[in-house]
C-alpha positions, 0 to 999 in steps of 0.5 A: 500500499505504501508504494501505491500511496507514494506513487499517487502523491508523486503524480502530483510532482510534489517531493520530500520537504515540499510545502503544499498550500491547500485552498477551498478545504471542506469536509468533503475532501478526500483525506487519503489524498491529503495524507498521501501528500503529507506522507510523501512531503513529510510536511503538513499542508498549509492553508490559504492564509499561509504567506510564505513561498510554497512548493505546490498548490492544491485547490478543491473545487466543486460545481455550484461555486462560481467559475469566476470565483474558481479563476480568481482563486487560481490567480490568488493561489498562483500569484507568488509561485514559480512558473514550474510550481505544481498547481492542481484543482481537484474536482469530483469526478463526473456523476458525483455531487459537485462534479463541474461541467466539462468546460468549467475548469478549462474556462476558469483556467484560461481566465486565470492565464493558465492551461488545464491538462487532462484530468488524472483520477486520483481516488474513486470520487475525485479527479485532479487537473494540473494547471500551467501558465500559457506557453509552459509545457511538461 
């Protein structure tokens, strides 16, 4: 199990010692995902009030929140980041409560000056989509 857990956390491109900032946490998030990240990094996730440099960002987002609010959150979360800092938006999978429409995340990312990659399945209920600034590839 530890190997699978580490592999899933590594999919996020976080590393031991990384400080990862978490946005829009609520009681419906997948605590296993949070624990995978903390186990890999050896650090607790920090919240959106953390005001120092971070090495990665995860944003939990559900349908029902405004698309413009998501774009604003992406901008707020990525303002002080390096270009290659991993920024992920986690959304409920299609068919689950809170699953966004197919264009919501790409539109919000575009408004925020980012591209949205293809989502990864990271748990039975959540997908994760990496965002990159326009012109940045992997």
